[in-house]
Gaussian input, Z-matrix of N, CA and C with variables (Angstrom, degrees):
# hf/3-21g

backbone

0 1
 N
 C     1     B1
 C     2     B2     1     A1
 N     3     B3     2     A2     1     D1
 C     4     B4     3     A3     2     D2
 C     5     B5     4     A4     3     D3
 N     6     B6     5     A5     4     D4
 C     7     B7     6     A6     5     D5
 C     8     B8     7     A7     6     D6
 N     9     B9     8     A8     7     D7
 C    10    B10     9     A9     8     D8
 C    11    B11    10    A10     9     D9
 N    12    B12    11    A11    10    D10
 C    13    B13    12    A12    11    D11
 C    14    B14    13    A13    12    D12
 N    15    B15    14    A14    13    D13
 C    16    B16    15    A15    14    D14
 C    17    B17    16    A16    15    D15
 N    18    B18    17    A17    16    D16
 C    19    B19    18    A18    17    D17
 C    20    B20    19    A19    18    D18
 N    21    B21    20    A20    19    D19
 C    22    B22    21    A21    20    D20
 C    23    B23    22    A22    21    D21
 N    24    B24    23    A23    22    D22
 C    25    B25    24    A24    23    D23
 C    26    B26    25    A25    24    D24
 N    27    B27    26    A26    25    D25
 C    28    B28    27    A27    26    D26
 C    29    B29    28    A28    27    D27
 N    30    B30    29    A29    28    D28
 C    31    B31    30    A30    29    D29
 C    32    B32    31    A31    30    D30
 N    33    B33    32    A32    31    D31
 C    34    B34    33    A33    32    D32
 C    35    B35    34    A34    33    D33
 N    36    B36    35    A35    34    D34
 C    37    B37    36    A36    35    D35
 C    38    B38    37    A37    36    D36
 N    39    B39    38    A38    37    D37
 C    40    B40    39    A39    38    D38
 C    41    B41    40    A40    39    D39
 N    42    B42    41    A41    40    D40
 C    43    B43    42    A42    41    D41
 C    44    B44    43    A43    42    D42
 N    45    B45    44    A44    43    D43
 C    46    B46    45    A45    44    D44
 C    47    B47    46    A46    45    D45
 N    48    B48    47    A47    46    D46
 C    49    B49    48    A48    47    D47
 C    50    B50    49    A49    48    D48
 N    51    B51    50    A50    49    D49
 C    52    B52    51    A51    50    D50
 C    53    B53    52    A52    51    D51
 N    54    B54    53    A53    52    D52
 C    55    B55    54    A54    53    D53
 C    56    B56    55    A55    54    D54
 N    57    B57    56    A56    55    D55
 C    58    B58    57    A57    56    D56
 C    59    B59    58    A58    57    D57
 N    60    B60    59    A59    58    D58
 C    61    B61    60    A60    59    D59
 C    62    B62    61    A61    60    D60
 N    63    B63    62    A62    61    D61
 C    64    B64    63    A63    62    D62
 C    65    B65    64    A64    63    D63
 N    66    B66    65    A65    64    D64
 C    67    B67    66    A66    65    D65
 C    68    B68    67    A67    66    D66
 N    69    B69    68    A68    67    D67
 C    70    B70    69    A69    68    D68
 C    71    B71    70    A70    69    D69
 N    72    B72    71    A71    70    D70
 C    73    B73    72    A72    71    D71
 C    74    B74    73    A73    72    D72
 N    75    B75    74    A74    73    D73
 C    76    B76    75    A75    74    D74
 C    77    B77    76    A76    75    D75
 N    78    B78    77    A77    76    D76
 C    79    B79    78    A78    77    D77
 C    80    B80    79    A79    78    D78
 N    81    B81    80    A80    79    D79
 C    82    B82    81    A81    80    D80
 C    83    B83    82    A82    81    D81
 N    84    B84    83    A83    82    D82
 C    85    B85    84    A84    83    D83
 C    86    B86    85    A85    84    D84
 N    87    B87    86    A86    85    D85
 C    88    B88    87    A87    86    D86
 C    89    B89    88    A88    87    D87
 N    90    B90    89    A89    88    D88
 C    91    B91    90    A90    89    D89
 C    92    B92    91    A91    90    D90
 N    93    B93    92    A92    91    D91
 C    94    B94    93    A93    92    D92
 C    95    B95    94    A94    93    D93
 N    96    B96    95    A95    94    D94
 C    97    B97    96    A96    95    D95
 C    98    B98    97    A97    96    D96
 N    99    B99    98    A98    97    D97
 C   100   B100    99    A99    98    D98
 C   101   B101   100   A100    99    D99
 N   102   B102   101   A101   100   D100
 C   103   B103   102   A102   101   D101
 C   104   B104   103   A103   102   D102
 N   105   B105   104   A104   103   D103
 C   106   B106   105   A105   104   D104
 C   107   B107   106   A106   105   D105
 N   108   B108   107   A107   106   D106
 C   109   B109   108   A108   107   D107
 C   110   B110   109   A109   108   D108
 N   111   B111   110   A110   109   D109
 C   112   B112   111   A111   110   D110
 C   113   B113   112   A112   111   D111
 N   114   B114   113   A113   112   D112
 C   115   B115   114   A114   113   D113
 C   116   B116   115   A115   114   D114
 N   117   B117   116   A116   115   D115
 C   118   B118   117   A117   116   D116
 C   119   B119   118   A118   117   D117
 N   120   B120   119   A119   118   D118
 C   121   B121   120   A120   119   D119
 C   122   B122   121   A121   120   D120
 N   123   B123   122   A122   121   D121
 C   124   B124   123   A123   122   D122
 C   125   B125   124   A124   123   D123
 N   126   B126   125   A125   124   D124
 C   127   B127   126   A126   125   D125
 C   128   B128   127   A127   126   D126
 N   129   B129   128   A128   127   D127
 C   130   B130   129   A129   128   D128
 C   131   B131   130   A130   129   D129
 N   132   B132   131   A131   130   D130
 C   133   B133   132   A132   131   D131
 C   134   B134   133   A133   132   D132
 N   135   B135   134   A134   133   D133
 C   136   B136   135   A135   134   D134
 C   137   B137   136   A136   135   D135
 N   138   B138   137   A137   136   D136
 C   139   B139   138   A138   137   D137
 C   140   B140   139   A139   138   D138
 N   141   B141   140   A140   139   D139
 C   142   B142   141   A141   140   D140
 C   143   B143   142   A142   141   D141
 N   144   B144   143   A143   142   D142
 C   145   B145   144   A144   143   D143
 C   146   B146   145   A145   144   D144
 N   147   B147   146   A146   145   D145
 C   148   B148   147   A147   146   D146
 C   149   B149   148   A148   147   D147
 N   150   B150   149   A149   148   D148
 C   151   B151   150   A150   149   D149
 C   152   B152   151   A151   150   D150
 N   153   B153   152   A152   151   D151
 C   154   B154   153   A153   152   D152
 C   155   B155   154   A154   153   D153
 N   156   B156   155   A155   154   D154
 C   157   B157   156   A156   155   D155
 C   158   B158   157   A157   156   D156
 N   159   B159   158   A158   157   D157
 C   160   B160   159   A159   158   D158
 C   161   B161   160   A160   159   D159
 N   162   B162   161   A161   160   D160
 C   163   B163   162   A162   161   D161
 C   164   B164   163   A163   162   D162
 N   165   B165   164   A164   163   D163
 C   166   B166   165   A165   164   D164
 C   167   B167   166   A166   165   D165
 N   168   B168   167   A167   166   D166
 C   169   B169   168   A168   167   D167
 C   170   B170   169   A169   168   D168
 N   171   B171   170   A170   169   D169
 C   172   B172   171   A171   170   D170
 C   173   B173   172   A172   171   D171
 N   174   B174   173   A173   172   D172
 C   175   B175   174   A174   173   D173
 C   176   B176   175   A175   174   D174
 N   177   B177   176   A176   175   D175
 C   178   B178   177   A177   176   D176
 C   179   B179   178   A178   177   D177
 N   180   B180   179   A179   178   D178
 C   181   B181   180   A180   179   D179
 C   182   B182   181   A181   180   D180
 N   183   B183   182   A182   181   D181
 C   184   B184   183   A183   182   D182
 C   185   B185   184   A184   183   D183
 N   186   B186   185   A185   184   D184
 C   187   B187   186   A186   185   D185
 C   188   B188   187   A187   186   D186
 N   189   B189   188   A188   187   D187
 C   190   B190   189   A189   188   D188
 C   191   B191   190   A190   189   D189
 N   192   B192   191   A191   190   D190
 C   193   B193   192   A192   191   D191
 C   194   B194   193   A193   192   D192
 N   195   B195   194   A194   193   D193
 C   196   B196   195   A195   194   D194
 C   197   B197   196   A196   195   D195
 N   198   B198   197   A197   196   D196
 C   199   B199   198   A198   197   D197
 C   200   B200   199   A199   198   D198
 N   201   B201   200   A200   199   D199
 C   202   B202   201   A201   200   D200
 C   203   B203   202   A202   201   D201
 N   204   B204   203   A203   202   D202
 C   205   B205   204   A204   203   D203
 C   206   B206   205   A205   204   D204
 N   207   B207   206   A206   205   D205
 C   208   B208   207   A207   206   D206
 C   209   B209   208   A208   207   D207
 N   210   B210   209   A209   208   D208
 C   211   B211   210   A210   209   D209
 C   212   B212   211   A211   210   D210
 N   213   B213   212   A212   211   D211
 C   214   B214   213   A213   212   D212
 C   215   B215   214   A214   213   D213
 N   216   B216   215   A215   214   D214
 C   217   B217   216   A216   215   D215
 C   218   B218   217   A217   216   D216
 N   219   B219   218   A218   217   D217
 C   220   B220   219   A219   218   D218
 C   221   B221   220   A220   219   D219
 N   222   B222   221   A221   220   D220
 C   223   B223   222   A222   221   D221
 C   224   B224   223   A223   222   D222
 N   225   B225   224   A224   223   D223
 C   226   B226   225   A225   224   D224
 C   227   B227   226   A226   225   D225
 N   228   B228   227   A227   226   D226
 C   229   B229   228   A228   227   D227
 C   230   B230   229   A229   228   D228
 N   231   B231   230   A230   229   D229
 C   232   B232   231   A231   230   D230
 C   233   B233   232   A232   231   D231
 N   234   B234   233   A233   232   D232
 C   235   B235   234   A234   233   D233
 C   236   B236   235   A235   234   D234
 N   237   B237   236   A236   235   D235
 C   238   B238   237   A237   236   D236
 C   239   B239   238   A238   237   D237
 N   240   B240   239   A239   238   D238
 C   241   B241   240   A240   239   D239
 C   242   B242   241   A241   240   D240
 N   243   B243   242   A242   241   D241
 C   244   B244   243   A243   242   D242
 C   245   B245   244   A244   243   D243
 N   246   B246   245   A245   244   D244
 C   247   B247   246   A246   245   D245
 C   248   B248   247   A247   246   D246

   B1=1.4517
   B2=1.5305
   B3=1.3258
   B4=1.4604
   B5=1.5255
   B6=1.3256
   B7=1.4621
   B8=1.5284
   B9=1.3160
   B10=1.4678
   B11=1.5302
   B12=1.3271
   B13=1.4657
   B14=1.5295
   B15=1.3175
   B16=1.4663
   B17=1.5373
   B18=1.3191
   B19=1.4545
   B20=1.5282
   B21=1.3244
   B22=1.4712
   B23=1.5259
   B24=1.3281
   B25=1.4593
   B26=1.5214
   B27=1.3186
   B28=1.4666
   B29=1.5217
   B30=1.3027
   B31=1.4563
   B32=1.5257
   B33=1.3103
   B34=1.4554
   B35=1.5141
   B36=1.2929
   B37=1.4654
   B38=1.5233
   B39=1.2967
   B40=1.4605
   B41=1.5211
   B42=1.3203
   B43=1.4606
   B44=1.5248
   B45=1.3306
   B46=1.4734
   B47=1.5142
   B48=1.3038
   B49=1.4692
   B50=1.5164
   B51=1.3141
   B52=1.4652
   B53=1.5261
   B54=1.3262
   B55=1.4674
   B56=1.5204
   B57=1.3282
   B58=1.4620
   B59=1.5296
   B60=1.3217
   B61=1.4676
   B62=1.5242
   B63=1.3173
   B64=1.4562
   B65=1.5256
   B66=1.3155
   B67=1.4595
   B68=1.5273
   B69=1.3161
   B70=1.4622
   B71=1.5246
   B72=1.3233
   B73=1.4651
   B74=1.5310
   B75=1.3341
   B76=1.4685
   B77=1.5180
   B78=1.3117
   B79=1.4575
   B80=1.5243
   B81=1.3256
   B82=1.4634
   B83=1.5244
   B84=1.3269
   B85=1.4595
   B86=1.5280
   B87=1.3231
   B88=1.4678
   B89=1.5291
   B90=1.3208
   B91=1.4592
   B92=1.5214
   B93=1.3126
   B94=1.4637
   B95=1.5361
   B96=1.3322
   B97=1.4656
   B98=1.5217
   B99=1.3163
   B100=1.4575
   B101=1.5222
   B102=1.3220
   B103=1.4523
   B104=1.5280
   B105=1.3197
   B106=1.4682
   B107=1.5232
   B108=1.3271
   B109=1.4576
   B110=1.5267
   B111=1.3416
   B112=1.4605
   B113=1.5190
   B114=1.3117
   B115=1.4580
   B116=1.5223
   B117=1.3096
   B118=1.4634
   B119=1.5267
   B120=1.3168
   B121=1.4711
   B122=1.5221
   B123=1.3168
   B124=1.4575
   B125=1.5189
   B126=1.3368
   B127=1.4666
   B128=1.5160
   B129=1.3151
   B130=1.4577
   B131=1.5148
   B132=1.3049
   B133=1.4497
   B134=1.5193
   B135=1.3130
   B136=1.4582
   B137=1.5271
   B138=1.3217
   B139=1.4657
   B140=1.5198
   B141=1.3210
   B142=1.4619
   B143=1.5294
   B144=1.3189
   B145=1.4637
   B146=1.5137
   B147=1.3213
   B148=1.4603
   B149=1.5224
   B150=1.3075
   B151=1.4641
   B152=1.5303
   B153=1.3102
   B154=1.4679
   B155=1.5300
   B156=1.3255
   B157=1.4683
   B158=1.5255
   B159=1.3191
   B160=1.4645
   B161=1.5153
   B162=1.3230
   B163=1.4668
   B164=1.5256
   B165=1.3245
   B166=1.4668
   B167=1.5270
   B168=1.3277
   B169=1.4686
   B170=1.5188
   B171=1.3259
   B172=1.4698
   B173=1.5278
   B174=1.3262
   B175=1.4645
   B176=1.5306
   B177=1.3154
   B178=1.4552
   B179=1.5306
   B180=1.3159
   B181=1.4650
   B182=1.5320
   B183=1.3327
   B184=1.4743
   B185=1.5268
   B186=1.3179
   B187=1.4649
   B188=1.5225
   B189=1.3296
   B190=1.4638
   B191=1.5295
   B192=1.3298
   B193=1.4665
   B194=1.5273
   B195=1.3209
   B196=1.4619
   B197=1.5231
   B198=1.3147
   B199=1.4598
   B200=1.5255
   B201=1.3221
   B202=1.4627
   B203=1.5179
   B204=1.3215
   B205=1.4611
   B206=1.5305
   B207=1.3174
   B208=1.4664
   B209=1.5196
   B210=1.3271
   B211=1.4592
   B212=1.5223
   B213=1.3312
   B214=1.4703
   B215=1.5287
   B216=1.3217
   B217=1.4650
   B218=1.5230
   B219=1.3294
   B220=1.4611
   B221=1.5278
   B222=1.3249
   B223=1.4654
   B224=1.5254
   B225=1.3251
   B226=1.4706
   B227=1.5222
   B228=1.3143
   B229=1.4679
   B230=1.5206
   B231=1.3063
   B232=1.4661
   B233=1.5259
   B234=1.3295
   B235=1.4748
   B236=1.5231
   B237=1.3318
   B238=1.4653
   B239=1.5071
   B240=1.3565
   B241=1.4606
   B242=1.5267
   B243=1.3167
   B244=1.4581
   B245=1.5143
   B246=1.3291
   B247=1.4785
   B248=1.4521
   A1=110.58
   A2=117.16
   A3=120.73
   A4=110.21
   A5=116.14
   A6=119.30
   A7=110.90
   A8=116.99
   A9=120.75
   A10=110.88
   A11=117.38
   A12=121.23
   A13=109.85
   A14=116.37
   A15=120.68
   A16=110.24
   A17=116.47
   A18=120.76
   A19=111.22
   A20=117.12
   A21=120.71
   A22=111.33
   A23=116.89
   A24=120.13
   A25=111.18
   A26=117.38
   A27=120.94
   A28=111.20
   A29=117.09
   A30=120.77
   A31=111.78
   A32=117.53
   A33=121.65
   A34=114.92
   A35=117.25
   A36=119.09
   A37=111.68
   A38=117.39
   A39=120.45
   A40=110.89
   A41=116.97
   A42=120.42
   A43=110.91
   A44=116.86
   A45=120.39
   A46=110.82
   A47=117.00
   A48=120.18
   A49=111.34
   A50=116.98
   A51=119.32
   A52=111.88
   A53=116.89
   A54=120.38
   A55=110.39
   A56=117.62
   A57=121.06
   A58=110.02
   A59=117.80
   A60=120.50
   A61=111.63
   A62=117.86
   A63=121.21
   A64=110.88
   A65=116.32
   A66=119.37
   A67=111.38
   A68=117.11
   A69=119.63
   A70=110.60
   A71=117.26
   A72=120.44
   A73=110.79
   A74=117.12
   A75=120.15
   A76=110.55
   A77=117.56
   A78=121.95
   A79=110.94
   A80=116.82
   A81=121.08
   A82=109.93
   A83=117.62
   A84=121.57
   A85=111.55
   A86=117.14
   A87=120.70
   A88=110.00
   A89=117.57
   A90=120.59
   A91=110.33
   A92=116.87
   A93=120.75
   A94=110.60
   A95=116.89
   A96=119.90
   A97=111.61
   A98=116.91
   A99=120.68
   A100=111.37
   A101=116.11
   A102=120.25
   A103=111.16
   A104=116.66
   A105=120.91
   A106=110.10
   A107=117.35
   A108=120.82
   A109=111.17
   A110=116.50
   A111=120.02
   A112=110.93
   A113=117.29
   A114=120.78
   A115=111.17
   A116=116.22
   A117=120.60
   A118=111.57
   A119=117.05
   A120=120.78
   A121=111.54
   A122=117.17
   A123=119.52
   A124=112.68
   A125=118.07
   A126=120.32
   A127=111.28
   A128=117.13
   A129=120.43
   A130=112.33
   A131=117.15
   A132=121.46
   A133=114.88
   A134=116.74
   A135=119.19
   A136=112.16
   A137=117.49
   A138=121.38
   A139=109.34
   A140=115.95
   A141=118.65
   A142=109.93
   A143=115.90
   A144=121.13
   A145=113.71
   A146=117.11
   A147=120.36
   A148=111.13
   A149=116.49
   A150=120.96
   A151=110.15
   A152=116.95
   A153=121.60
   A154=110.28
   A155=117.20
   A156=120.47
   A157=110.82
   A158=117.12
   A159=120.51
   A160=112.42
   A161=116.60
   A162=120.27
   A163=110.47
   A164=117.37
   A165=120.39
   A166=110.56
   A167=116.82
   A168=120.38
   A169=111.23
   A170=116.17
   A171=119.82
   A172=110.88
   A173=117.57
   A174=120.49
   A175=111.97
   A176=116.91
   A177=121.07
   A178=114.19
   A179=118.03
   A180=121.58
   A181=114.30
   A182=120.29
   A183=118.09
   A184=113.38
   A185=116.94
   A186=120.17
   A187=110.28
   A188=116.88
   A189=120.10
   A190=110.59
   A191=117.19
   A192=120.45
   A193=110.92
   A194=117.09
   A195=121.24
   A196=111.13
   A197=116.63
   A198=120.75
   A199=110.56
   A200=117.20
   A201=120.29
   A202=112.18
   A203=116.76
   A204=120.71
   A205=110.87
   A206=117.17
   A207=120.53
   A208=111.25
   A209=116.60
   A210=118.84
   A211=110.84
   A212=117.56
   A213=120.82
   A214=109.84
   A215=116.59
   A216=120.25
   A217=110.86
   A218=116.69
   A219=121.70
   A220=110.39
   A221=116.99
   A222=120.62
   A223=111.41
   A224=116.58
   A225=119.71
   A226=111.73
   A227=116.91
   A228=120.40
   A229=110.50
   A230=116.58
   A231=119.59
   A232=111.06
   A233=117.22
   A234=118.87
   A235=110.58
   A236=117.48
   A237=120.00
   A238=111.31
   A239=117.86
   A240=120.97
   A241=111.19
   A242=116.52
   A243=120.61
   A244=110.84
   A245=116.69
   A246=120.48
   A247=111.19
   D1=-48.88
   D2=-179.14
   D3=-67.02
   D4=-37.03
   D5=178.38
   D6=-64.45
   D7=-36.71
   D8=179.21
   D9=-67.20
   D10=-44.04
   D11=177.09
   D12=-63.24
   D13=-42.38
   D14=178.47
   D15=-61.33
   D16=-41.83
   D17=178.19
   D18=-62.79
   D19=-39.94
   D20=178.22
   D21=-64.71
   D22=-38.99
   D23=176.46
   D24=-68.00
   D25=-38.82
   D26=179.20
   D27=-62.97
   D28=-40.25
   D29=178.92
   D30=-76.53
   D31=-14.66
   D32=177.02
   D33=88.24
   D34=-5.72
   D35=-176.33
   D36=-68.95
   D37=-46.10
   D38=-177.46
   D39=-67.90
   D40=-40.06
   D41=179.49
   D42=-63.07
   D43=-44.24
   D44=179.58
   D45=-61.38
   D46=-42.12
   D47=-179.72
   D48=-68.14
   D49=-38.38
   D50=177.65
   D51=-64.98
   D52=-37.49
   D53=177.58
   D54=-64.00
   D55=-44.12
   D56=178.78
   D57=-63.26
   D58=-42.61
   D59=178.83
   D60=-65.02
   D61=-39.64
   D62=177.76
   D63=-63.85
   D64=-42.79
   D65=178.33
   D66=-67.11
   D67=-36.10
   D68=175.76
   D69=-64.14
   D70=-40.29
   D71=176.73
   D72=-62.74
   D73=-39.88
   D74=176.47
   D75=-63.30
   D76=-40.19
   D77=179.19
   D78=-63.23
   D79=-42.90
   D80=178.13
   D81=-64.03
   D82=-42.01
   D83=-179.80
   D84=-64.14
   D85=-44.93
   D86=-179.97
   D87=-66.81
   D88=-37.22
   D89=177.08
   D90=-64.03
   D91=-40.70
   D92=176.82
   D93=-63.02
   D94=-45.09
   D95=177.89
   D96=-61.64
   D97=-39.61
   D98=178.65
   D99=-63.93
   D100=-41.66
   D101=178.71
   D102=-64.48
   D103=-43.85
   D104=178.81
   D105=-62.69
   D106=-43.36
   D107=178.94
   D108=-62.42
   D109=-46.69
   D110=-178.80
   D111=-62.24
   D112=-43.27
   D113=179.13
   D114=-62.13
   D115=-46.23
   D116=-179.28
   D117=-65.02
   D118=-45.72
   D119=-177.01
   D120=-66.55
   D121=-39.84
   D122=-177.54
   D123=-78.79
   D124=-28.20
   D125=176.42
   D126=-67.88
   D127=-39.35
   D128=-178.40
   D129=-81.96
   D130=-14.43
   D131=175.70
   D132=67.01
   D133=17.03
   D134=-177.77
   D135=-81.92
   D136=-18.18
   D137=-179.79
   D138=-127.17
   D139=149.80
   D140=175.75
   D141=-85.84
   D142=171.64
   D143=-174.63
   D144=-64.75
   D145=-34.57
   D146=-179.43
   D147=-64.73
   D148=-41.55
   D149=178.79
   D150=-64.12
   D151=-43.93
   D152=-179.48
   D153=-63.27
   D154=-42.89
   D155=178.34
   D156=-63.32
   D157=-38.71
   D158=177.98
   D159=-63.04
   D160=-43.36
   D161=179.52
   D162=-66.21
   D163=-41.65
   D164=178.93
   D165=-63.78
   D166=-39.00
   D167=177.71
   D168=-62.72
   D169=-42.83
   D170=179.00
   D171=-64.49
   D172=-34.63
   D173=178.18
   D174=-72.32
   D175=-41.18
   D176=-172.81
   D177=-82.66
   D178=-33.53
   D179=-170.47
   D180=-56.57
   D181=-49.25
   D182=-178.39
   D183=-64.40
   D184=-38.79
   D185=-178.48
   D186=-68.68
   D187=-42.62
   D188=179.70
   D189=-66.06
   D190=-40.27
   D191=178.26
   D192=-63.79
   D193=-43.70
   D194=178.28
   D195=-63.34
   D196=-42.58
   D197=179.68
   D198=-64.64
   D199=-43.01
   D200=179.49
   D201=-63.81
   D202=-44.46
   D203=-179.98
   D204=-65.42
   D205=-43.34
   D206=179.45
   D207=-64.36
   D208=-39.97
   D209=179.65
   D210=-67.96
   D211=-34.26
   D212=176.63
   D213=-62.86
   D214=-46.21
   D215=177.82
   D216=-63.23
   D217=-43.48
   D218=179.20
   D219=-59.53
   D220=-44.29
   D221=-179.30
   D222=-64.92
   D223=-41.89
   D224=179.08
   D225=-63.36
   D226=-45.24
   D227=-179.81
   D228=-67.84
   D229=-38.61
   D230=179.14
   D231=-65.49
   D232=-37.93
   D233=178.31
   D234=-68.20
   D235=-30.95
   D236=175.49
   D237=-71.20
   D238=-32.68
   D239=178.06
   D240=-66.26
   D241=-34.40
   D242=-177.80
   D243=-70.91
   D244=-34.51
   D245=-179.07
   D246=-70.69

C-alpha cells in the first residue's frame, strides 16, 4: 500500500491531483466567505450593491485565476501522460 502511494507521488499523478483538490477547497471556502459577506452587508444596508460586488470580485479573482492556471497546466501534463 505504501509502495503504491509512493509510486503515485514519484510519477507526479497523486501530487497533481492533490494540488487541484486543495485549490478547489480554497475556491469553495472563498466562495462561502463571499456569500457570507454579501448576505451580511446587504442585510444591514450599510453598503450598496456595487460596493459589495467589487469586494467579492477582489476576493474571488486571485483564487479563480490560480485555479484556472493550475488546471491548464494539469491538463497539458495529463495529455502528455496519455501520449
